[in-house]
N, C-alpha and C positions, 0 to 999 in steps of 0.2 A: 505493499499499500504506499501511494506517494502523499506530502503532504496535502498537494492539491487537490486528493481525493477527498481531506476531512473539512478544508479551511476556501472560501470562495478566493479568487486571485485579488479580487478587490480587498480584501481583508489582508491577504500576507502583503499586499504592496503599501497598503497602509500604514502595516505593524514595521516593515523595513524601513519606511522614510522616517515615521516617528523614532526608531531609533537610529538612524543616522543623523538625523535635525539634532537630538541632544549630545549623540558626540561632537558634531560641529560644533555646538555653543560651547562645550566645553572645551575645545583644541582653542577655538577663538578665545576663552577668556585666559587660555595659557599664554597666548601670543600678545595679550593686551598686558598680560601681567609682568612680560619680559618687556615688553616697548617700555613701560613706567618704569621699570628698576635700571633700564640702561639709557634711557631717553633715546633711542632708535629704534629701527625696524630690523628684523631677522638680517636682511641682505646688508645693511648698512654695519649692524655688528660684526658680521662674517667679513665684510670687504676689509673692514679695521684690524681682523684678525688677533681680536683681542683676547681669544683664548691664549695664544701665542705670547701677545705683549703681557698678561697676566703670569706669565712662566709657567703654563697647564696648570692653574691651581684648580683642584680636583671641583671647587661651587661651581666654576668660571665652566668648567669643561661640561660639566652636568648639566646647568642650564642651558650650555650651546647645545647639548645632543637633545635635551627634552623641548627646548625651542625648534630646532629642525624637525624632530619629530611630528609639533604642532603643526608647523606650516606645510610639512607634505600632507599630513591626514585631511589639515583643510582641503589643501587641493584633491586631492583624491574623494573626499566626501562631497564636495560639491559638485566633481564630476559626475557621481554616481546619484548622486540626487536630481539633477536634470535630468540626468539619462531615464532614471524609473519614472520620473515626471511625465517625462515624453510617451511614454507607453499608454496605448489606448487612449491618445488625446484628441 
């Protein structure tokens, strides 16, 4: 038996969209937190190579990894949400 046999496609689509939108909001909050902390975008942070300038301090390195993950996740989720919304429109 498949999931589609148990639930209508519309219900699955809405559930997935809801989950993706929650994740997107959390990643955007992470981006905003780091923008405020460093006073710049991730692109500027990366271009200035602040991790190296701070002698690869673990807290800066960890922020960099988490921030980059958030930025990539935002791009991924925005793309997925757009594609899902386009289905059956």
